[in-house]
DRENGUMI-971355 format. One line per 10 residues: number of its first residue (from 1); their letters; for each residue x, y, z of N, C-alpha, C, CB. Coordinates in steps of 0.2 Angstrom, whole numbers, plus 5000, padded with zeros to 4 digits. Glycine has a CB too. Example, Ala and Ser with C-alpha at 12.3 -4.5 7.8 and 13.67 -1.06 7.14 Angstrom:
2
1 = AS = 5066,4972,5039,5062,4978,5039,5066,4984,5039,5057,4978,5045 | 5064,4989,5035,5068,4995,5036,5064,5000,5039,5070,4997,5029
//
This chain:
220
1 = MATYTGVADA = 4925,4964,5154,4923,4962,5147,4918,4966,5145,4922,4955,5146 | 4919,4970,5139,4913,4974,5137,4908,4970,5132,4916,4980,5132 | 4902,4972,5132,4897,4969,5128,4894,4974,5124,4892,4965,5132 | 4894,4973,5117,4890,4978,5113,4885,4974,5109,4896,4980,5107 | 4879,4978,5109,4873,4975,5107,4871,4978,5100,4867,4974,5112 | 4869,4975,5095,4867,4978,5089,4860,4975,5087,4872,4977,5083 | 4857,4978,5082,4850,4976,5079,4851,4972,5073,4845,4982,5079 | 4849,4966,5073,4850,4962,5067,4845,4963,5062,4850,4954,5068 | 4847,4962,5055,4842,4963,5050,4838,4957,5049,4845,4966,5043 | 4834,4956,5043,4830,4951,5042,4834,4944,5041,4826,4952,5036
11 = NGDFTVPFSS = 4841,4945,5039,4845,4939,5038,4849,4937,5044,4849,4941,5032 | 4848,4941,5049,4852,4940,5055,4859,4943,5055,4853,4933,5056 | 4860,4947,5051,4866,4951,5050,4866,4957,5054,4868,4952,5043 | 4872,4960,5056,4872,4966,5060,4879,4969,5060,4870,4964,5068 | 4878,4976,5061,4885,4980,5062,4885,4983,5068,4885,4985,5056 | 4890,4983,5072,4890,4986,5079,4896,4991,5079,4891,4981,5084 | 4895,4997,5080,4900,5002,5081,4904,5002,5088,4898,5010,5080 | 4910,5000,5087,4914,4999,5094,4916,5006,5096,4920,4995,5092 | 4916,5007,5103,4918,5013,5106,4926,5013,5106,4916,5014,5113 | 4929,5019,5107,4936,5020,5107,4939,5018,5114,4938,5027,5105
21 = SYTSGQKVTV = 4935,5016,5119,4937,5015,5125,4940,5008,5127,4932,5016,5130 | 4939,5003,5122,4942,4996,5124,4949,4996,5123,4938,4991,5119 | 4952,4992,5126,4959,4991,5127,4962,4986,5122,4962,4990,5134 | 4969,4987,5120,4972,4982,5116,4972,4975,5119,4979,4984,5115 | 4969,4970,5114,4969,4963,5116,4963,4961,5120,4975,4962,5120 | 4959,4966,5122,4953,4964,5126,4948,4960,5123,4950,4971,5129 | 4946,4955,5127,4940,4951,5124,4934,4954,5124,4940,4944,5128 | 4930,4954,5118,4924,4958,5117,4919,4953,5115,4925,4964,5112 | 4913,4953,5118,4907,4949,5116,4902,4954,5113,4904,4945,5122 | 4900,4952,5106,4895,4956,5103,4889,4952,5102,4898,4958,5096
31 = TAEKDSATKT = 4883,4954,5104,4877,4951,5104,4872,4955,5100,4875,4949,5111 | 4868,4951,5096,4863,4955,5092,4856,4950,5094,4864,4955,5085 | 4851,4954,5094,4844,4950,5096,4839,4953,5091,4842,4952,5103 | 4835,4948,5088,4830,4949,5084,4824,4944,5085,4832,4949,5076 | 4818,4947,5087,4813,4943,5090,4815,4939,5096,4810,4939,5084 | 4815,4932,5095,4817,4928,5100,4824,4925,5099,4812,4922,5101 | 4827,4927,5093,4833,4924,5091,4839,4929,5094,4834,4924,5083 | 4844,4926,5096,4850,4929,5098,4857,4927,5094,4851,4928,5106 | 4861,4931,5092,4867,4929,5089,4873,4933,5092,4867,4932,5081 | 4878,4929,5094,4883,4931,5098,4890,4929,5095,4883,4929,5106
41 = IELYAPTDVI = 4895,4933,5095,4901,4931,5093,4906,4934,5098,4903,4934,5086 | 4912,4932,5098,4918,4934,5102,4923,4937,5098,4920,4929,5107 | 4926,4943,5100,4931,4946,5096,4937,4948,5101,4929,4952,5092 | 4942,4950,5098,4948,4953,5103,4949,4959,5100,4954,4948,5103 | 4950,4964,5104,4952,4971,5102,4959,4971,5099,4952,4976,5108 | 4960,4974,5093,4966,4974,5090,4972,4977,5094,4966,4977,5083 | 4978,4974,5092,4984,4977,5095,4987,4981,5090,4989,4971,5097 | 4993,4984,5091,4996,4989,5086,4997,4986,5079,5003,4991,5089 | 4999,4980,5079,4999,4977,5072,4994,4971,5071,5006,4974,5071 | 4990,4972,5066,4984,4967,5066,4985,4963,5060,4977,4971,5065
51 = PQINNFQFSG = 4986,4956,5061,4986,4951,5055,4979,4950,5052,4989,4945,5057 | 4979,4950,5046,4973,4948,5043,4974,4943,5037,4969,4955,5040 | 4970,4938,5037,4971,4933,5032,4978,4931,5031,4968,4935,5025 | 4982,4931,5036,4989,4928,5036,4994,4933,5033,4989,4922,5034 | 4992,4936,5027,4997,4939,5023,4996,4947,5023,4997,4937,5016 | 4992,4949,5027,4990,4956,5027,4991,4959,5034,4983,4957,5024 | 4995,4964,5035,4996,4967,5042,4995,4975,5041,5002,4965,5045 | 4993,4978,5046,4994,4985,5046,4995,4988,5053,4988,4988,5043 | 4998,4994,5053,4999,4997,5060,4993,5002,5061,5006,5001,5060 | 4993,5005,5066,4988,5010,5068,4982,5007,5073,4984,5012,5061
61 = TMVDFPQNIG = 4976,5010,5072,4971,5007,5077,4965,5005,5073,4969,5013,5082 | 4960,5003,5076,4954,5001,5073,4948,5006,5075,4951,4994,5076 | 4950,5011,5078,4945,5017,5079,4943,5020,5072,4948,5022,5084 | 4936,5020,5071,4933,5022,5065,4936,5019,5059,4934,5030,5064 | 4937,5012,5059,4940,5008,5054,4937,5010,5047,4940,5001,5056 | 4941,5011,5042,4948,5010,5042,4952,5017,5042,4950,5007,5035 | 4949,5022,5045,4952,5029,5044,4958,5029,5048,4947,5033,5047 | 4960,5025,5053,4966,5026,5057,4971,5021,5056,4964,5027,5064 | 4971,5017,5051,4976,5012,5050,4982,5016,5047,4973,5007,5045 | 4988,5012,5048,4994,5015,5046,4997,5012,5040,4999,5015,5052
71 = VITLNGLSGR = 5003,5009,5040,5006,5007,5035,5004,4999,5034,5014,5007,5035 | 5002,4997,5028,5000,4991,5026,5006,4987,5024,4994,4990,5021 | 5007,4981,5026,5012,4976,5024,5009,4970,5021,5017,4975,5030 | 5011,4968,5015,5009,4962,5012,5015,4957,5012,5006,4964,5005 | 5014,4951,5015,5019,4947,5015,5017,4940,5013,5023,4947,5021 | 5021,4935,5012,5019,4928,5010,5016,4927,5003,5014,4926,5015 | 5017,4932,4999,5014,4932,4992,5019,4929,4987,5011,4939,4990 | 5017,4927,4982,5021,4925,4976,5018,4926,4970,5023,4917,4977 | 5022,4925,4964,5020,4926,4958,5018,4933,4956,5014,4921,4956 | 5012,4933,4953,5009,4940,4950,5004,4943,4955,5006,4939,4944
81 = INDNAMNVAG = 5005,4949,4957,4999,4953,4960,4995,4955,4955,5002,4959,4965 | 4988,4953,4955,4984,4954,4949,4982,4961,4948,4978,4950,4951 | 4979,4962,4942,4977,4969,4940,4971,4971,4945,4974,4968,4933 | 4972,4977,4947,4966,4980,4951,4966,4977,4958,4960,4980,4948 | 4971,4974,4960,4971,4970,4966,4969,4974,4972,4978,4967,4968 | 4972,4980,4973,4970,4984,4979,4970,4991,4977,4975,4983,4985 | 4967,4993,4971,4966,5000,4969,4961,5003,4973,4965,5001,4962 | 4961,5009,4974,4955,5013,4978,4949,5012,4974,4957,5020,4979 | 4944,5009,4977,4937,5008,4974,4932,5014,4977,4934,5002,4976 | 4935,5018,4981,4930,5023,4984,4932,5025,4991,4923,5021,4983
91 = TGSIPSAAQG = 4929,5031,4993,4930,5033,5000,4928,5028,5005,4927,5040,5001 | 4932,5027,5010,4930,5022,5015,4934,5016,5014,4923,5021,5016 | 4937,5015,5009,4940,5009,5007,4947,5008,5011,4942,5007,5000 | 4950,5003,5012,4956,5002,5016,4962,5006,5012,4958,4995,5016 | 4963,5005,5005,4968,5008,5002,4967,5016,5002,4968,5006,4994 | 4961,5019,5003,4960,5026,5003,4963,5029,5009,4953,5028,5002 | 4963,5025,5015,4965,5027,5021,4972,5025,5023,4960,5024,5026 | 4975,5020,5020,4982,5018,5022,4987,5024,5021,4984,5012,5017 | 4992,5024,5026,4997,5029,5026,5003,5026,5023,4999,5030,5034 | 5003,5020,5020,5009,5018,5017,5008,5010,5015,5016,5019,5021
101 = LVISDGPTIV = 5013,5008,5011,5013,5001,5009,5020,4998,5008,5009,5000,5002 | 5020,4992,5011,5026,4988,5010,5025,4981,5007,5030,4987,5017 | 5027,4980,5001,5027,4974,4998,5033,4969,4999,5025,4974,4990 | 5032,4965,5004,5038,4961,5006,5040,4956,5000,5037,4956,5012 | 5046,4953,5000,5049,4949,4995,5045,4943,4994,5056,4947,4997 | 5044,4941,4988,5040,4935,4986,5037,4936,4979,5034,4934,4991 | 5033,4941,4978,5030,4942,4971,5035,4944,4966,5024,4947,4971 | 5034,4943,4960,5038,4945,4954,5035,4950,4950,5040,4939,4950 | 5028,4951,4949,5025,4956,4945,5020,4959,4949,5022,4952,4939 | 5019,4966,4948,5014,4970,4950,5010,4972,4944,5016,4976,4954
111 = GYNAFGSWSA = 5003,4970,4944,4999,4970,4938,4996,4977,4937,4994,4966,4939 | 4992,4978,4932,4989,4984,4930,4985,4987,4935,4985,4983,4924 | 4986,4993,4937,4982,4997,4942,4981,4993,4949,4976,4999,4939 | 4986,4989,4950,4986,4985,4956,4985,4989,4963,4992,4980,4957 | 4988,4995,4963,4988,4999,4969,4987,5006,4967,4995,4998,4973 | 4983,5007,4962,4982,5014,4960,4978,5019,4965,4978,5014,4954 | 4980,5025,4965,4976,5030,4969,4976,5030,4976,4969,5031,4966 | 4982,5027,4979,4982,5027,4987,4984,5034,4989,4987,5022,4989 | 4979,5039,4989,4981,5046,4989,4983,5048,4996,4975,5050,4987 | 4982,5044,5001,4983,5046,5008,4990,5043,5010,4978,5043,5013
121 = AQSLVVGDTI = 4993,5038,5006,4999,5035,5008,5005,5040,5007,5000,5029,5003 | 5010,5039,5012,5016,5044,5012,5022,5040,5010,5016,5047,5018 | 5022,5033,5010,5028,5029,5008,5026,5023,5005,5031,5028,5015 | 5031,5021,5001,5030,5015,4997,5036,5011,4997,5027,5016,4990 | 5036,5004,4998,5042,5000,4997,5040,4994,4993,5045,4998,5004 | 5043,4993,4987,5042,4988,4983,5048,4983,4984,5041,4990,4975 | 5046,4977,4986,5051,4972,4988,5056,4970,4982,5048,4965,4990 | 5062,4966,4985,5067,4965,4980,5066,4959,4975,5073,4963,4985 | 5060,4956,4976,5059,4951,4971,5055,4953,4965,5055,4945,4974 | 5052,4959,4965,5048,4962,4960,5052,4963,4954,5044,4968,4962
131 = ETIEVIAFAN = 5050,4960,4948,5054,4961,4942,5051,4966,4937,5055,4954,4939 | 5044,4966,4937,5040,4969,4932,5035,4973,4936,5037,4965,4927 | 5034,4980,4935,5029,4984,4937,5025,4987,4931,5032,4990,4941 | 5019,4985,4931,5015,4986,4925,5012,4993,4925,5010,4981,4924 | 5008,4994,4919,5005,5001,4918,5001,5003,4924,5001,5000,4912 | 5001,5009,4926,4998,5013,4931,4997,5009,4938,4991,5014,4929 | 5002,5004,4939,5002,5000,4945,5002,5004,4951,5009,4996,4945 | 5005,5010,4952,5005,5014,4958,5004,5021,4956,5012,5014,4961 | 5000,5022,4951,4998,5029,4949,4994,5033,4954,4994,5029,4942 | 4995,5039,4954,4991,5044,4958,4992,5043,4966,4984,5043,4957
141 = WTNAKTVVIG = 4998,5042,4967,5000,5042,4975,5002,5049,4976,5006,5037,4976 | 4997,5054,4976,4998,5061,4977,5001,5063,4983,4992,5064,4975 | 5001,5059,4988,5004,5062,4995,5010,5058,4997,4999,5061,5000 | 5013,5054,4992,5019,5050,4994,5025,5054,4995,5020,5044,4989 | 5029,5053,5000,5035,5057,5001,5041,5053,4999,5036,5059,5008 | 5041,5046,5000,5046,5042,4998,5044,5036,4994,5050,5040,5004 | 5048,5034,4990,5047,5027,4986,5053,5023,4985,5044,5029,4979 | 5053,5017,4987,5058,5013,4986,5057,5007,4982,5061,5010,4993 | 5061,5006,4976,5059,5001,4971,5065,4996,4972,5059,5004,4964 | 5063,4989,4973,5068,4984,4974,5073,4983,4969,5065,4978,4975
151 = QAVSSIGSMA = 5078,4978,4970,5084,4977,4966,5083,4973,4960,5089,4975,4970 | 5077,4969,4960,5076,4965,4954,5072,4968,4949,5073,4959,4957 | 5070,4974,4949,5066,4977,4944,5069,4978,4938,5062,4983,4947 | 5066,4976,4932,5069,4977,4926,5065,4980,4921,5071,4970,4923 | 5058,4981,4923,5054,4984,4918,5048,4988,4922,5051,4979,4913 | 5047,4994,4920,5042,4998,4924,5038,5001,4918,5045,5004,4928 | 5031,5000,4918,5027,5002,4913,5025,5009,4913,5021,4998,4913 | 5021,5011,4908,5019,5018,4907,5015,5020,4913,5016,5019,4900 | 5015,5026,4915,5011,5030,4920,5011,5025,4927,5004,5030,4918 | 5016,5021,4928,5016,5017,4934,5017,5021,4940,5022,5012,4933
161 = FTDLTQCNTI = 5020,5027,4940,5021,5031,4946,5020,5038,4944,5029,5031,4948 | 5014,5039,4941,5012,5046,4939,5009,5050,4945,5006,5046,4934 | 5010,5057,4945,5007,5061,4950,5011,5060,4957,5000,5060,4951 | 5017,5059,4957,5021,5059,4963,5023,5067,4965,5027,5055,4963 | 5018,5071,4965,5019,5078,4966,5021,5080,4973,5012,5081,4965 | 5022,5076,4978,5024,5077,4984,5031,5073,4986,5019,5076,4990 | 5033,5069,4981,5038,5065,4983,5045,5068,4983,5038,5059,4977 | 5049,5067,4988,5055,5070,4989,5061,5065,4987,5056,5071,4996 | 5060,5058,4987,5065,5054,4986,5062,5047,4983,5069,5052,4992 | 5065,5045,4977,5064,5039,4974,5070,5035,4974,5061,5039,4967
171 = TVKANTPPTI = 5070,5029,4977,5076,5025,4978,5075,5019,4973,5078,5023,4985 | 5080,5018,4968,5079,5012,4964,5085,5008,4966,5079,5014,4956 | 5084,5002,4968,5090,4998,4971,5093,4993,4965,5088,4993,4976 | 5090,4993,4959,5093,4989,4954,5099,4992,4951,5088,4989,4948 | 5104,4987,4950,5111,4989,4948,5110,4991,4940,5116,4984,4949 | 5106,4988,4936,5105,4989,4929,5099,4993,4929,5104,4983,4925 | 5099,4999,4925,5093,5003,4925,5087,5000,4922,5095,5010,4921 | 5082,4999,4925,5076,4996,4922,5073,5000,4916,5070,4996,4927 | 5070,4996,4912,5067,5000,4906,5061,5003,4908,5065,4994,4901 | 5060,5010,4907,5055,5014,4908,5052,5018,4902,5056,5019,4914
181 = EANTFAYLKG = 5046,5020,4903,5043,5024,4897,5044,5032,4899,5036,5022,4896 | 5042,5036,4894,5043,5043,4894,5038,5046,4900,5042,5046,4888 | 5033,5042,4901,5028,5045,4906,5027,5040,4912,5021,5045,4903 | 5032,5036,4913,5032,5032,4919,5032,5036,4925,5038,5027,4919 | 5036,5042,4926,5036,5046,4931,5033,5053,4930,5043,5047,4934 | 5027,5053,4926,5024,5059,4924,5022,5063,4930,5018,5058,4919 | 5023,5070,4929,5020,5074,4934,5024,5073,4941,5013,5074,4936 | 5030,5071,4940,5035,5070,4946,5037,5077,4949,5041,5066,4945 | 5037,5078,4956,5039,5084,4959,5046,5086,4956,5039,5083,4967 | 5046,5092,4955,5052,5095,4951,5058,5094,4955,5051,5102,4950
191 = TCIIKVPAAS = 5058,5094,4962,5064,5093,4966,5065,5086,4969,5063,5098,4972 | 5061,5082,4966,5062,5075,4969,5069,5072,4966,5056,5070,4966 | 5072,5069,4971,5079,5066,4970,5078,5058,4968,5084,5067,4976 | 5082,5056,4964,5082,5049,4962,5088,5046,4964,5081,5048,4954 | 5088,5041,4969,5094,5038,4971,5095,5031,4969,5094,5038,4979 | 5101,5029,4966,5102,5023,4963,5109,5020,4966,5103,5023,4956 | 5111,5014,4965,5117,5011,4968,5123,5016,4965,5118,5004,4966 | 5128,5017,4969,5133,5021,4968,5137,5019,4961,5138,5022,4973 | 5138,5013,4961,5142,5010,4955,5138,5011,4948,5144,5003,4956 | 5131,5013,4949,5127,5013,4943,5125,5020,4941,5121,5009,4944
201 = VAAYKAANVW = 5127,5025,4945,5125,5032,4943,5126,5034,4936,5129,5037,4948 | 5132,5032,4933,5133,5034,4926,5129,5031,4922,5141,5033,4925 | 5127,5024,4923,5123,5020,4919,5116,5023,4918,5123,5013,4921 | 5113,5025,4924,5107,5028,4924,5107,5035,4921,5104,5029,4932 | 5112,5039,4922,5112,5045,4918,5112,5045,4911,5118,5049,4921 | 5115,5039,4908,5115,5038,4901,5110,5034,4898,5122,5034,4900 | 5106,5031,4902,5100,5026,4900,5095,5030,4897,5098,5022,4906 | 5091,5027,4892,5086,5030,4889,5080,5032,4894,5083,5025,4884 | 5078,5038,4893,5072,5041,4898,5075,5043,4904,5067,5036,4899 | 5079,5038,4908,5082,5040,4914,5087,5046,4913,5086,5034,4917
211 = KTFGSRIQAI = 5090,5047,4908,5094,5053,4907,5091,5059,4907,5098,5052,4900 | 5084,5059,4906,5080,5066,4907,5080,5068,4914,5073,5065,4904 | 5082,5063,4919,5082,5065,4926,5089,5066,4928,5078,5060,4930 | 5094,5066,4923,5101,5066,4925,5103,5070,4931,5105,5067,4919 | 5101,5076,4931,5103,5081,4936,5100,5079,4943,5101,5088,4935 | 5095,5075,4943,5093,5073,4950,5095,5066,4952,5085,5072,4949 | 5099,5062,4948,5101,5056,4950,5107,5056,4954,5103,5051,4944 | 5107,5053,4960,5112,5053,4965,5113,5046,4968,5111,5057,4971 | 5119,5045,4971,5121,5038,4974,5117,5037,4980,5128,5038,4975 | 5115,5031,4981,5111,5029,4988,5116,5030,4993,5109,5022,4987
//
């Protein structure tokens, strides 16, 4: 069992940098000392998938956290995902390092700028219960290669998916074309393909705004 010792501040709080040598699931004791006081906690080294507050999981490792985390999965949620819920607040934040995002079934609305500027993320899956995607909800995903939008979506707000400049495929599973704005997919990569249900290809090609992407719309 490894022991890591840190120096506590005036409040007894401390930060300990873990080495990269501990093994998955290993029990770790962390001890900090200040004057005659000692503060000790026990942790477990993370495994490949780390649950956090029950509804938050991610792949990857804890080395140089959060820089090596993989795809984040949100599950067990319901109702509205609030405005600015997990937008990038700055370098070193979890969203700035995540390699992708999966929103599992449950929520119905993704709020304003809820997941804006996840510039490292390469994939996005929006669950089949989401009905409304609000303004700039997923704006500035500049490294995303694939986007999947669930079958219940009926409305996507302005600039919700701007700057998908590296995106190769957007899959929209809704049979009825969702309502979108002229700039919902602003600055979309010129060769990005939009895949929709086979029976709905004609409807998408005829729908307002969607028809501007007509040559790119294909069957799933």
